[in-house]
Backbone as a chain_set.jsonl record, in Angstrom:
{"seq": "MDKNVIVLGLGRFGERVATKLFEDGLEVMAVDKDYDLVQNIADKVTSAVQCDIANDNALEELGIGNFDVAVIATGESLEASMAATLYAKDHNVGKIIAKATSRNHARILKKIGADQIIFPEIDMGEKLARSIAGSNLLQFFHFSDDYSMLELKAFDDIVGKTLAEIDFRKKYRMMVIAYKRDGELVINPDANWKIQKNDTLVLLGDSENSEKLQKEVDKYK", "coords": {"N": [[277.032, 36.226, -162.934], [276.111, 36.398, -159.73], [275.234, 39.335, -157.887], [277.246, 40.965, -154.902], [276.728, 42.321, -151.603], [277.235, 44.806, -149.308], [275.808, 46.483, -146.42], [275.571, 48.665, -144.434], [274.527, 49.717, -141.464], [272.002, 49.247, -139.586], [269.704, 49.828, -138.85], [265.912, 50.569, -139.434], [265.622, 51.35, -142.256], [268.112, 49.889, -143.06], [268.099, 47.069, -142.593], [265.472, 46.62, -143.731], [266.324, 46.841, -146.273], [268.618, 44.907, -146.249], [267.648, 42.291, -145.569], [265.354, 42.208, -148.236], [267.323, 41.718, -150.166], [268.672, 39.676, -149.925], [266.877, 37.812, -149.985], [265.967, 38.097, -152.355], [268.205, 36.648, -153.357], [270.725, 37.377, -153.478], [274.245, 37.755, -152.286], [274.796, 39.134, -149.126], [276.068, 40.836, -146.736], [275.56, 42.047, -143.175], [276.028, 44.831, -141.303], [276.652, 46.359, -138.233], [277.178, 48.232, -135.413], [275.711, 47.65, -133.347], [275.156, 45.164, -130.76], [272.799, 43.799, -130.921], [270.924, 44.767, -132.856], [272.566, 43.473, -134.991], [272.304, 40.84, -134.184], [269.49, 40.097, -134.551], [269.171, 40.252, -137.183], [270.578, 38.043, -138.202], [270.133, 35.438, -139.42], [268.555, 35.904, -141.595], [270.339, 36.859, -143.487], [272.961, 36.358, -145.627], [275.943, 36.935, -144.173], [276.103, 38.396, -140.548], [277.696, 41.125, -139.326], [279.08, 42.652, -136.053], [280.741, 45.781, -135.871], [282.076, 48.944, -135.951], [281.393, 51.234, -138.198], [282.576, 53.666, -138.591], [285.383, 53.287, -138.478], [287.936, 52.709, -139.653], [289.888, 50.696, -139.993], [288.353, 48.493, -139.434], [286.623, 48.515, -141.345], [288.076, 47.402, -143.185], [288.896, 45.206, -142.24], [286.558, 43.805, -142.859], [286.55, 43.487, -145.48], [285.804, 45.503, -147.435], [286.447, 46.244, -150.093], [285.865, 44.034, -151.514], [283.526, 43.847, -152.312], [280.357, 44.562, -154.826], [278.466, 46.365, -154.166], [278.0, 48.754, -151.819], [275.733, 49.788, -149.645], [275.28, 52.574, -147.695], [273.683, 52.659, -145.07], [273.553, 54.224, -142.408], [271.917, 57.116, -141.433], [271.843, 58.845, -138.795], [274.319, 59.12, -137.73], [276.232, 61.88, -139.045], [279.139, 61.701, -139.732], [279.912, 59.415, -139.258], [278.489, 58.172, -141.702], [279.642, 59.442, -143.537], [282.767, 58.559, -143.368], [282.329, 55.754, -143.895], [281.328, 55.855, -146.456], [283.5, 57.369, -147.953], [285.419, 55.28, -147.432], [284.529, 53.261, -148.989], [284.719, 54.432, -151.14], [287.292, 54.561, -151.721], [288.209, 52.149, -151.799], [287.368, 51.217, -154.224], [284.576, 50.421, -154.782], [281.784, 49.085, -156.874], [279.45, 50.033, -156.792], [278.203, 52.459, -154.502], [275.74, 53.546, -152.523], [274.288, 55.972, -150.622], [272.339, 56.513, -147.859], [270.456, 59.742, -146.778], [269.939, 62.297, -144.753], [269.285, 64.991, -144.776], [269.158, 67.733, -147.004], [271.881, 69.159, -147.12], [273.455, 67.01, -146.075], [273.399, 65.045, -147.942], [274.5, 66.224, -150.167], [277.579, 66.564, -149.341], [277.479, 63.861, -149.287], [277.756, 62.744, -151.866], [279.533, 64.699, -152.901], [281.999, 63.392, -151.94], [281.796, 61.049, -152.822], [279.346, 59.152, -153.051], [277.405, 57.297, -154.982], [274.628, 57.063, -155.22], [272.209, 58.687, -153.89], [269.948, 58.231, -150.799], [266.917, 59.302, -150.081], [265.103, 57.883, -147.518], [261.727, 56.954, -147.284], [258.245, 55.185, -147.17], [258.615, 52.09, -147.449], [260.573, 52.272, -148.844], [263.366, 51.142, -148.544], [262.47, 48.556, -149.699], [261.984, 49.351, -152.32], [264.399, 50.031, -153.161], [266.194, 47.767, -152.787], [265.126, 46.104, -154.611], [265.472, 47.661, -157.046], [268.248, 47.132, -157.012], [269.039, 44.459, -157.002], [267.737, 44.087, -159.597], [265.227, 43.069, -160.243], [261.937, 42.176, -161.812], [260.09, 43.758, -160.835], [259.502, 46.684, -161.092], [258.098, 48.635, -159.723], [257.27, 48.892, -156.731], [254.437, 49.353, -154.543], [252.631, 49.92, -151.452], [249.533, 50.63, -150.484], [248.541, 50.24, -148.382], [248.328, 47.71, -145.227], [246.786, 46.261, -146.536], [246.412, 46.238, -149.582], [247.682, 46.509, -152.354], [249.555, 48.136, -155.22], [250.893, 47.626, -158.141], [254.019, 47.653, -160.741], [254.692, 46.116, -163.301], [257.053, 44.643, -165.181], [256.624, 42.865, -168.609], [257.248, 39.603, -168.56], [259.127, 36.147, -169.542], [256.867, 34.256, -169.318], [254.475, 35.372, -169.91], [254.514, 37.156, -172.244], [253.138, 37.412, -175.651], [250.834, 36.168, -174.641], [247.291, 37.247, -174.422], [245.279, 38.861, -172.008], [242.751, 37.756, -171.28], [243.971, 35.272, -171.875], [245.713, 35.006, -170.083], [244.555, 35.283, -167.798], [244.927, 37.331, -164.742], [243.378, 37.588, -163.024], [242.107, 35.065, -162.019], [244.322, 33.557, -162.017], [246.263, 34.633, -160.302], [245.102, 36.253, -159.005], [244.92, 39.244, -159.413], [244.145, 42.137, -160.242], [244.617, 43.578, -163.459], [245.022, 47.061, -164.362], [245.741, 48.798, -165.73], [248.437, 49.496, -168.652], [251.561, 50.135, -169.782], [253.083, 51.119, -172.211], [255.707, 51.567, -175.076], [256.293, 54.203, -173.846], [253.411, 55.401, -173.64], [250.611, 55.614, -171.549], [248.297, 53.403, -170.865], [244.49, 52.779, -169.733], [242.53, 50.235, -168.179], [242.871, 47.948, -170.249], [241.473, 46.003, -172.727], [240.337, 43.069, -172.201], [241.177, 41.261, -174.353], [244.082, 42.033, -175.19], [247.083, 42.082, -176.001], [250.078, 40.766, -174.934], [253.434, 42.515, -175.068], [256.93, 42.104, -175.817], [258.107, 44.381, -174.35], [256.487, 45.372, -172.602], [255.127, 47.078, -169.406], [253.18, 46.588, -166.969], [250.284, 47.209, -165.132], [249.211, 46.264, -162.017], [246.492, 45.833, -159.25], [245.991, 44.447, -156.352], [245.061, 42.778, -153.05], [247.976, 42.5, -150.773], [248.955, 40.437, -149.803], [248.5, 38.652, -152.22], [250.062, 39.818, -153.92], [252.819, 39.543, -152.985], [253.361, 36.738, -153.546], [252.661, 36.816, -156.532], [255.225, 38.349, -157.208], [257.107, 36.706, -156.28], [256.627, 34.457, -158.195], [257.054, 35.987, -160.225], [260.214, 36.317, -160.058], [261.312, 33.934, -160.813], [262.096, 34.51, -163.411], [264.282, 35.86, -163.473]], "CA": [[277.247, 36.344, -161.637], [275.454, 37.29, -158.408], [276.145, 40.425, -156.956], [277.29, 40.845, -153.669], [276.209, 43.859, -151.134], [277.331, 45.002, -147.932], [274.958, 46.855, -145.882], [276.194, 49.146, -143.22], [273.823, 50.44, -140.427], [271.363, 48.276, -139.436], [268.544, 50.668, -138.384], [264.697, 49.986, -140.046], [266.052, 51.291, -143.331], [269.161, 49.093, -143.641], [267.359, 46.102, -142.158], [264.705, 46.06, -144.777], [267.166, 46.275, -147.663], [269.556, 43.979, -146.456], [266.752, 41.119, -146.264], [265.171, 42.212, -149.346], [268.221, 41.428, -150.956], [268.852, 38.425, -149.472], [265.502, 36.995, -150.765], [266.184, 37.85, -154.035], [269.235, 35.368, -153.907], [271.95, 37.964, -153.298], [274.764, 37.508, -151.178], [274.479, 39.944, -148.157], [276.973, 41.116, -145.513], [274.754, 42.93, -142.755], [276.946, 45.42, -140.336], [276.158, 47.442, -137.359], [277.729, 48.551, -133.872], [274.803, 47.31, -132.134], [275.125, 43.72, -131.011], [271.289, 43.557, -130.626], [270.681, 44.637, -134.241], [273.045, 42.14, -135.665], [271.93, 39.223, -133.478], [268.408, 40.077, -134.999], [269.231, 40.032, -138.717], [271.852, 36.999, -138.868], [269.234, 34.463, -140.169], [268.135, 36.505, -142.68], [271.456, 37.559, -144.489], [274.286, 35.598, -145.883], [276.874, 37.398, -142.887], [276.431, 39.688, -139.829], [279.247, 41.463, -138.427], [279.414, 43.642, -135.524], [281.632, 46.531, -136.037], [282.083, 50.52, -136.067], [281.446, 51.473, -139.643], [283.188, 54.194, -138.734], [286.7, 52.357, -137.711], [288.404, 52.144, -140.86], [290.467, 49.751, -139.728], [287.483, 47.792, -138.912], [285.781, 48.486, -142.411], [289.226, 46.939, -143.998], [289.141, 43.736, -142.138], [285.243, 43.07, -143.696], [287.294, 43.441, -147.018], [284.595, 46.026, -147.877], [286.54, 46.415, -151.407], [285.392, 42.73, -152.671], [281.785, 43.892, -152.701], [280.269, 44.98, -155.711], [277.896, 47.233, -153.867], [278.067, 49.09, -150.705], [274.564, 50.406, -149.193], [275.299, 53.051, -147.046], [272.301, 52.654, -144.666], [273.227, 55.201, -141.053], [271.7, 58.267, -141.331], [272.021, 59.424, -137.922], [275.795, 59.728, -137.554], [277.166, 62.039, -140.375], [280.67, 61.18, -139.342], [279.797, 57.633, -139.594], [278.116, 58.178, -143.45], [280.705, 60.036, -144.225], [284.06, 57.513, -143.279], [282.021, 54.306, -144.636], [281.457, 56.216, -147.928], [284.899, 57.438, -147.995], [286.218, 54.311, -147.24], [284.096, 52.593, -149.583], [285.233, 55.019, -152.731], [289.014, 54.159, -151.816], [288.25, 50.62, -151.895], [286.786, 51.133, -155.412], [283.512, 49.152, -154.768], [281.444, 49.315, -157.948], [278.316, 51.277, -156.686], [278.074, 53.226, -153.532], [274.26, 53.935, -151.792], [274.117, 56.348, -149.193], [271.22, 57.262, -147.05], [270.971, 60.582, -146.226], [268.874, 62.84, -143.945], [269.032, 66.491, -145.127], [269.875, 67.75, -148.47], [273.373, 69.226, -147.049], [273.853, 65.628, -146.055], [273.164, 64.21, -149.367], [274.899, 67.202, -151.419], [278.332, 65.961, -148.683], [277.822, 62.162, -149.413], [277.655, 62.822, -152.999], [281.001, 64.931, -152.895], [283.167, 62.497, -151.769], [282.017, 59.365, -153.499], [278.685, 58.43, -153.24], [276.967, 57.09, -156.491], [273.389, 57.243, -155.728], [271.73, 58.963, -152.597], [268.521, 57.565, -150.809], [265.949, 59.732, -148.965], [263.829, 56.82, -147.243], [260.334, 57.01, -147.202], [257.735, 54.252, -146.66], [258.895, 51.357, -148.061], [262.11, 52.876, -149.594], [264.161, 50.049, -148.214], [262.3, 47.334, -150.294], [262.096, 49.188, -153.218], [265.688, 49.439, -153.333], [266.513, 46.372, -152.75], [264.815, 45.061, -155.8], [266.211, 47.745, -157.92], [269.714, 46.755, -157.22], [268.807, 42.595, -157.416], [267.288, 43.414, -161.159], [264.167, 42.022, -160.429], [261.208, 42.751, -162.985], [259.037, 44.58, -160.53], [259.955, 47.834, -161.477], [257.824, 49.305, -158.349], [256.366, 48.173, -155.342], [253.986, 50.28, -153.489], [251.68, 49.763, -150.483], [248.524, 51.501, -150.223], [248.352, 50.121, -146.846], [248.65, 46.917, -144.847], [245.945, 44.858, -147.276], [246.57, 46.471, -150.506], [248.919, 47.124, -153.095], [249.506, 48.358, -156.694], [252.377, 46.89, -158.512], [253.989, 48.005, -162.002], [255.751, 44.642, -163.774], [257.678, 44.138, -166.358], [256.348, 41.532, -169.014], [258.135, 38.219, -168.672], [258.717, 34.998, -170.536], [255.555, 33.365, -169.586], [253.388, 36.014, -170.583], [254.671, 37.479, -173.524], [252.715, 36.887, -176.721], [249.055, 36.108, -174.68], [246.058, 38.394, -173.896], [244.952, 39.323, -170.661], [241.852, 37.004, -171.372], [244.389, 33.881, -171.675], [246.283, 34.685, -168.772], [243.885, 35.463, -166.471], [245.121, 37.154, -163.957], [242.263, 37.499, -161.536], [242.217, 33.733, -161.403], [245.76, 32.784, -161.684], [247.366, 35.315, -159.121], [244.528, 37.169, -157.839], [245.21, 40.43, -159.42], [243.543, 42.63, -161.593], [245.209, 44.776, -164.691], [244.254, 48.111, -164.309], [246.861, 49.625, -167.047], [249.489, 48.995, -168.985], [252.614, 51.112, -170.484], [254.068, 50.809, -174.107], [256.473, 52.822, -175.938], [256.044, 55.646, -172.881], [252.051, 55.393, -173.542], [250.057, 54.704, -170.669], [246.342, 53.009, -171.143], [243.553, 52.614, -168.578], [241.852, 49.437, -168.183], [242.96, 47.374, -171.057], [240.654, 44.869, -173.189], [240.447, 41.517, -172.158], [241.63, 40.566, -175.802], [245.045, 43.094, -175.468], [248.269, 41.26, -176.049], [251.362, 41.793, -173.995], [254.673, 42.151, -176.01], [258.143, 41.69, -174.599], [258.588, 45.432, -173.565], [255.621, 46.207, -172.267], [254.563, 47.239, -168.246], [251.747, 46.137, -166.533], [250.309, 48.029, -163.712], [248.361, 45.546, -161.464], [246.314, 46.162, -158.167], [245.483, 43.692, -154.974], [245.364, 42.422, -151.608], [249.105, 42.623, -150.439], [249.225, 38.649, -149.879], [248.732, 37.663, -153.274], [250.905, 40.654, -154.812], [254.048, 38.861, -152.517], [252.799, 35.631, -154.635], [253.287, 36.897, -157.735], [256.407, 38.421, -156.739], [258.261, 35.388, -155.883], [256.28, 34.088, -159.516], [257.86, 36.647, -161.148], [261.412, 36.394, -159.953], [261.614, 32.867, -161.404], [262.15, 34.705, -164.907], [265.201, 37.005, -163.75]], "C": [[277.288, 37.306, -160.95], [276.365, 38.683, -158.118], [275.893, 40.415, -155.158], [277.491, 42.399, -152.725], [276.534, 43.474, -149.764], [276.19, 46.305, -147.503], [275.346, 47.016, -144.699], [275.479, 50.443, -142.261], [272.439, 49.605, -140.652], [269.724, 48.774, -138.671], [267.003, 49.975, -139.238], [264.827, 49.876, -141.85], [266.909, 50.221, -144.099], [268.569, 47.817, -143.511], [266.957, 45.083, -143.339], [265.382, 45.981, -146.172], [267.885, 45.26, -147.489], [268.647, 42.487, -146.336], [266.345, 40.933, -147.13], [266.118, 41.555, -149.75], [268.511, 39.903, -151.03], [268.154, 37.395, -149.727], [265.776, 36.818, -151.66], [267.398, 37.108, -154.377], [270.424, 36.354, -154.212], [272.875, 37.399, -151.917], [274.943, 38.68, -150.312], [275.228, 39.986, -146.91], [276.221, 41.997, -144.821], [275.63, 43.725, -141.581], [276.403, 46.359, -139.956], [276.907, 46.955, -136.252], [276.902, 47.535, -133.304], [274.774, 45.827, -132.331], [273.671, 42.999, -131.303], [270.596, 43.269, -132.326], [271.234, 43.287, -134.886], [272.404, 40.545, -135.127], [270.27, 39.005, -134.327], [268.133, 39.711, -136.354], [270.149, 38.598, -138.751], [271.396, 35.576, -139.524], [268.961, 34.852, -141.137], [268.921, 37.008, -143.828], [272.406, 36.051, -144.483], [275.499, 35.93, -144.381], [276.448, 38.603, -142.301], [277.229, 39.591, -138.908], [278.878, 42.812, -137.478], [280.573, 44.333, -135.556], [281.005, 47.971, -136.455], [282.446, 50.44, -137.349], [282.01, 52.933, -139.727], [284.628, 54.741, -138.549], [286.83, 52.069, -139.593], [289.367, 50.829, -140.815], [289.375, 48.353, -139.454], [286.64, 47.386, -140.4], [287.072, 47.168, -143.483], [289.434, 45.342, -143.601], [287.687, 42.98, -142.703], [285.957, 42.892, -145.049], [286.302, 43.86, -148.031], [285.042, 46.451, -149.98], [286.172, 45.531, -152.287], [284.055, 43.05, -152.894], [281.145, 44.902, -153.784], [279.248, 46.338, -155.313], [277.312, 47.556, -152.714], [276.38, 50.095, -150.462], [275.163, 51.421, -147.245], [274.08, 53.629, -146.124], [272.213, 53.694, -143.093], [272.884, 56.171, -141.808], [271.735, 58.964, -140.22], [273.354, 60.163, -137.282], [276.411, 60.647, -139.024], [278.331, 61.589, -140.251], [280.695, 59.596, -139.792], [279.513, 57.166, -141.005], [278.969, 58.012, -143.864], [281.676, 59.01, -144.311], [283.383, 56.464, -144.056], [282.071, 54.927, -146.385], [283.019, 56.614, -148.155], [285.883, 56.251, -148.17], [285.674, 53.214, -148.83], [284.317, 52.931, -151.182], [286.682, 54.253, -152.45], [289.087, 52.678, -152.176], [287.936, 50.338, -153.226], [285.289, 50.115, -155.483], [282.583, 49.719, -155.791], [280.459, 50.458, -157.639], [278.21, 51.584, -155.192], [276.369, 53.957, -153.56], [274.511, 54.661, -151.079], [272.637, 56.897, -149.039], [271.612, 58.493, -146.5], [269.619, 61.2, -145.585], [268.567, 64.368, -143.999], [269.606, 66.619, -146.75], [271.312, 68.802, -148.395], [274.115, 67.882, -146.687], [274.567, 64.817, -147.319], [274.249, 64.948, -150.102], [276.903, 66.506, -150.623], [278.44, 64.609, -149.523], [278.252, 62.213, -151.164], [279.19, 63.603, -153.776], [282.186, 64.055, -152.86], [283.268, 60.992, -152.069], [280.889, 58.85, -153.465], [277.722, 58.626, -155.002], [274.983, 57.517, -156.336], [272.869, 57.43, -154.021], [270.084, 58.712, -152.261], [267.954, 58.708, -149.666], [264.533, 58.901, -148.3], [262.272, 57.538, -146.991], [259.287, 55.792, -147.0], [257.624, 53.257, -147.926], [260.271, 51.432, -148.99], [263.219, 51.775, -150.031], [263.994, 49.031, -149.353], [262.158, 47.336, -151.457], [263.325, 49.435, -154.043], [266.949, 48.535, -153.522], [266.003, 45.537, -154.002], [265.222, 46.017, -157.01], [267.617, 47.542, -157.888], [269.694, 44.938, -157.674], [268.576, 42.603, -158.563], [266.002, 43.302, -161.041], [262.955, 42.986, -161.411], [259.945, 43.243, -162.435], [259.856, 45.641, -160.267], [259.45, 48.413, -160.277], [256.907, 48.617, -157.768], [255.568, 48.812, -154.338], [252.575, 49.609, -152.825], [250.707, 50.589, -150.153], [248.027, 51.078, -148.339], [248.591, 48.586, -146.48], [247.991, 45.367, -145.832], [245.614, 45.101, -148.858], [247.606, 46.736, -151.207], [248.777, 46.946, -154.567], [250.829, 47.953, -157.062], [252.873, 47.697, -159.93], [254.888, 46.595, -162.449], [255.703, 44.629, -165.025], [257.392, 42.822, -167.093], [257.92, 40.32, -169.092], [257.893, 37.031, -169.341], [257.521, 34.228, -170.808], [254.758, 33.81, -170.23], [253.375, 36.766, -171.465], [253.977, 36.828, -174.566], [251.217, 36.482, -176.263], [248.42, 37.325, -174.531], [245.779, 38.102, -172.755], [243.727, 37.911, -170.832], [242.4, 35.376, -171.111], [244.873, 33.666, -170.672], [245.653, 34.456, -167.701], [243.967, 35.988, -165.39], [244.199, 37.222, -162.444], [242.271, 35.985, -161.173], [243.536, 33.245, -160.904], [246.313, 33.507, -160.174], [246.269, 36.185, -158.332], [244.376, 38.755, -157.866], [244.728, 41.289, -160.545], [244.69, 44.127, -162.244], [244.529, 45.966, -164.898], [245.124, 48.788, -165.569], [247.836, 48.906, -167.748], [250.442, 50.416, -169.851], [253.348, 50.505, -171.374], [254.059, 51.883, -174.794], [256.287, 54.253, -175.29], [254.667, 56.162, -172.78], [251.025, 54.504, -172.317], [248.283, 54.162, -170.884], [245.565, 52.265, -170.033], [242.825, 51.792, -168.911], [241.643, 48.775, -169.829], [241.736, 46.439, -171.382], [241.466, 43.551, -172.896], [241.925, 40.715, -173.47], [243.243, 41.572, -176.181], [246.127, 41.876, -175.102], [249.326, 41.753, -175.863], [252.636, 41.442, -174.798], [255.852, 42.675, -174.884], [258.281, 43.063, -173.984], [257.703, 46.371, -172.688], [255.259, 46.567, -170.288], [253.358, 47.066, -168.124], [251.549, 46.858, -165.182], [248.736, 47.427, -163.155], [247.757, 46.158, -159.886], [245.578, 44.964, -157.022], [245.765, 43.373, -153.744], [247.126, 42.216, -151.706], [249.603, 41.121, -150.497], [249.596, 38.61, -151.36], [249.894, 38.83, -154.724], [252.326, 39.734, -154.344], [254.224, 37.469, -153.348], [253.193, 35.643, -155.673], [254.365, 37.784, -157.672], [257.475, 37.823, -157.114], [258.034, 34.764, -157.037], [257.51, 34.594, -160.444], [259.886, 36.67, -161.177], [262.017, 35.154, -160.554], [262.504, 33.294, -162.608], [263.421, 35.771, -164.759], [266.166, 36.323, -164.531]], "O": [[277.847, 38.401, -161.009], [277.566, 38.955, -158.125], [274.949, 40.076, -154.444], [278.203, 43.343, -153.068], [276.317, 42.42, -149.167], [275.804, 47.036, -148.415], [275.525, 46.107, -143.888], [275.741, 51.646, -142.285], [271.936, 49.386, -141.754], [268.898, 48.053, -138.111], [267.106, 48.814, -139.635], [264.438, 48.966, -142.582], [266.699, 49.759, -145.221], [268.5, 47.299, -144.625], [267.32, 43.993, -143.78], [265.04, 45.187, -147.048], [267.974, 44.503, -148.455], [269.025, 41.567, -147.062], [266.481, 39.781, -147.543], [265.788, 40.369, -149.748], [268.551, 39.168, -152.017], [268.574, 36.238, -149.735], [265.936, 35.693, -152.134], [267.672, 36.912, -155.561], [271.093, 36.115, -155.218], [272.453, 36.843, -150.902], [275.423, 39.55, -151.037], [274.986, 39.142, -146.048], [275.947, 42.98, -145.51], [275.967, 42.893, -140.739], [275.785, 47.176, -140.639], [277.248, 45.792, -136.033], [277.435, 46.556, -132.78], [274.532, 45.228, -133.378], [273.507, 41.886, -131.802], [270.077, 42.282, -132.846], [270.57, 42.301, -135.208], [272.182, 39.492, -135.724], [269.914, 37.877, -134.667], [267.165, 39.045, -136.721], [270.231, 38.233, -139.924], [272.174, 34.773, -140.038], [269.107, 33.975, -141.989], [268.448, 37.464, -144.869], [272.491, 35.105, -143.7], [275.767, 34.976, -143.651], [276.333, 39.655, -142.93], [277.53, 38.74, -138.071], [278.465, 43.853, -137.99], [281.581, 43.677, -135.293], [279.94, 48.198, -137.029], [283.437, 49.843, -137.768], [281.963, 53.477, -140.83], [285.046, 55.897, -138.48], [286.116, 51.489, -140.411], [289.421, 50.058, -141.774], [289.871, 47.238, -139.294], [286.133, 46.282, -140.605], [286.711, 46.309, -144.287], [289.937, 44.473, -144.312], [287.669, 41.774, -142.949], [285.705, 41.831, -145.62], [285.923, 43.235, -149.021], [284.241, 46.792, -150.851], [286.066, 45.76, -153.492], [283.457, 42.421, -153.768], [281.417, 46.092, -153.623], [279.239, 47.291, -156.092], [276.294, 46.965, -152.353], [276.099, 51.025, -151.217], [275.315, 50.956, -146.115], [273.57, 54.736, -146.3], [271.108, 53.949, -142.614], [273.439, 56.259, -142.904], [271.638, 60.145, -140.55], [273.482, 61.215, -136.655], [276.974, 60.045, -139.937], [278.463, 60.701, -141.093], [281.429, 58.929, -140.521], [280.008, 56.161, -141.514], [279.391, 57.017, -144.453], [281.595, 58.381, -145.366], [283.992, 56.234, -145.1], [282.755, 54.449, -147.29], [283.653, 55.713, -148.703], [286.894, 56.25, -148.872], [286.47, 52.585, -149.528], [284.191, 52.173, -152.144], [286.984, 53.297, -153.165], [290.017, 52.173, -152.805], [288.186, 49.183, -153.569], [285.152, 49.179, -156.271], [282.478, 50.942, -155.699], [280.574, 51.595, -158.098], [278.101, 50.517, -154.588], [275.938, 54.706, -154.437], [275.347, 54.114, -150.359], [271.969, 57.527, -149.858], [272.67, 58.639, -145.888], [268.489, 60.763, -145.806], [267.681, 64.879, -143.314], [270.262, 65.825, -147.424], [271.8, 69.212, -149.449], [275.294, 67.721, -147.005], [275.648, 64.275, -147.552], [275.003, 64.207, -150.733], [277.551, 65.949, -151.51], [279.365, 64.364, -150.298], [279.227, 61.543, -151.503], [279.757, 63.239, -154.806], [283.137, 64.052, -153.642], [284.107, 60.122, -151.835], [281.009, 57.707, -153.905], [277.517, 59.569, -155.767], [274.296, 58.099, -157.175], [273.061, 56.6, -153.133], [269.169, 58.892, -153.066], [268.504, 58.908, -148.583], [263.347, 59.169, -148.49], [262.033, 58.641, -146.499], [259.949, 55.1, -146.226], [256.96, 53.38, -148.955], [260.746, 50.545, -149.699], [263.748, 51.525, -151.114], [264.978, 48.608, -149.96], [262.114, 46.294, -152.112], [263.419, 49.184, -155.244], [268.05, 48.555, -154.071], [266.466, 44.435, -154.298], [265.367, 45.417, -158.075], [268.206, 47.844, -158.926], [270.335, 44.422, -158.59], [268.893, 41.58, -159.169], [265.491, 43.519, -162.14], [263.067, 44.187, -161.657], [258.902, 43.27, -163.089], [260.755, 45.641, -159.426], [260.367, 48.81, -159.558], [255.985, 47.924, -158.199], [256.035, 48.824, -153.2], [251.703, 48.988, -153.433], [251.076, 51.466, -149.371], [247.349, 51.65, -147.485], [249.101, 47.982, -147.424], [248.348, 44.191, -145.893], [244.772, 44.41, -149.431], [248.557, 47.256, -150.624], [248.168, 46.038, -155.132], [251.774, 47.968, -156.273], [252.013, 48.492, -160.308], [255.772, 46.2, -161.689], [254.758, 44.61, -165.814], [257.725, 41.759, -166.569], [259.072, 40.359, -169.524], [256.765, 36.732, -169.733], [257.135, 33.716, -171.859], [254.167, 33.157, -171.09], [252.278, 37.257, -171.736], [254.097, 35.603, -174.554], [250.35, 36.406, -177.135], [249.044, 38.387, -174.52], [246.038, 36.957, -172.385], [244.175, 36.905, -170.28], [241.79, 34.492, -170.508], [244.783, 32.579, -170.102], [245.965, 33.676, -166.8], [243.209, 35.458, -164.577], [244.423, 36.96, -161.262], [242.45, 35.698, -159.989], [243.823, 32.726, -159.825], [246.681, 32.884, -159.178], [246.491, 36.716, -157.244], [243.952, 39.46, -156.951], [244.993, 41.023, -161.717], [245.221, 45.113, -161.733], [243.495, 45.971, -165.567], [244.384, 49.397, -166.342], [248.066, 47.732, -167.455], [249.941, 51.415, -170.368], [254.1, 49.537, -171.264], [253.23, 52.74, -175.1], [256.156, 55.277, -175.96], [254.452, 57.143, -172.068], [250.782, 53.301, -172.213], [247.308, 54.9, -171.026], [246.008, 51.243, -169.509], [242.179, 52.069, -169.921], [240.64, 48.968, -170.516], [241.008, 46.09, -170.453], [242.594, 43.139, -173.166], [242.964, 40.06, -173.395], [243.506, 41.794, -177.363], [246.041, 41.021, -174.221], [249.724, 42.824, -176.322], [252.886, 40.289, -175.149], [255.826, 43.256, -173.8], [258.658, 42.94, -172.819], [257.905, 47.497, -172.233], [255.098, 45.387, -169.977], [252.505, 47.316, -168.975], [252.42, 47.053, -164.334], [247.611, 47.776, -163.514], [248.515, 46.934, -159.303], [244.363, 44.827, -157.161], [246.859, 43.743, -153.318], [247.55, 41.761, -152.768], [250.549, 40.747, -151.189], [250.767, 38.547, -151.736], [250.245, 38.602, -155.881], [252.947, 39.211, -155.27], [255.349, 37.213, -153.776], [253.98, 34.789, -156.082], [254.334, 38.162, -158.843], [258.407, 38.102, -157.868], [259.084, 34.252, -157.423], [258.421, 34.04, -161.058], [260.605, 36.978, -162.127], [263.213, 35.22, -160.837], [263.512, 32.641, -162.88], [263.665, 36.502, -165.719], [267.138, 36.93, -164.981]]}, "num_chains": 1, "name": "protein.A"}
């Protein structure tokens, strides 16, 4: 059964998490007290609601206890993030992931019930979304707007084939620069290297082709 996620706080980080989760096929409710932010994301998620996340009664009306994952994406207001974390904990949300802006903030959120603390960085929202969704893409790094490197867990369509048989350069316009097997990293693998089930490939290419490969791989989730 697909996970359903509630994202509380729609700043840059929360907006990225919510939209990427929805793109990955999850049920996503996005929540913020700012009407403009709610309107901006309304057609990019399952539902978008204007609500003060520091208000227990408002969160109760949202049915927060029915969600598998709660992402407390607000970080500017310690009071709001604490209130939302406590309320999610009280209503037995399966996993609570909270954004923190300092180590002390993180310690408080951890003590009151957050299962995972996030210190946002470049594209952290996208990485978190993929970890929640269980994507085959373990990591997705942007070097710039033009080029990306990604780690790709072997999926059914490539297992048992050699790099020459797959021809990533021709099919996906991506270059395999390394692979991981049994904890060992091998750089510049030979074209006759055969992919096994638990291998991880490291690829390099432009960002547009990385996105295309990402969508192709997500079909095998």
